[in-house]
N, C-alpha and C positions, 0 to 999 in steps of 0.2 A: 243766882246761877240757876239755869234751867236743868231739868232732869234729862239724862241721856235716854235716847229711844231704846226700846227693847231690841236685842239683836235678833234678826230674822234668819231663818234657815236659808242657806245658799241653794239656789236651784241649779241643777246640773246643766252643763252647756248643751248636751245632746240628750234628747228624750227618745231617741230612735229605738232603743231596746224595749222600753216600755210600750211604745206604740206598736212595735212588731208583735210583742207578746199578746196585746189586746186583739190585734188582727188575727193571730193564730188561734186564739180562743174562740173568736167569732166563727172562723172557718170550720173548726172542728165541731162546734155546736151545730152549724148549718148542715154539715155533711152527715152527722149522726141523725139529725132530725129527718133529713131526706131519706136515709136508709130505712128508718123506722116508719116512714109514711106508708099507708095502705096502697098507694099507687106506685110504690117503688118496684122496679123489676130488675132481674139479673141482666147485666149488660152483656151483649154478645162480644166475645173476644175479637180484637182487630187482627187482620191478616192471618186468619185461622188456616186458610188453604196453604199459604207459603210455609207455615210452621209444620203442617202435616207432611209436606213434601220433604222437609229437612229430616224428619224421622225415618224416612225410607232410605235404607242403605243399599239393598239389593233388589233387583227386579228379576223375577223368575220368568223365563221365556217359555 
């Protein structure tokens, strides 16, 4: 009689979660490195003029 093969660990059907966590790690590393680079600058806020107008409630004549 031959020996039985050693039981292997079952691989999960979906590896999506692990793939996403690796992707998220890469993105956070990329963004932090970009922030810390000497060429990084503070981004200008978008639609600054529209938001400033929202803050005005009364116009004095």
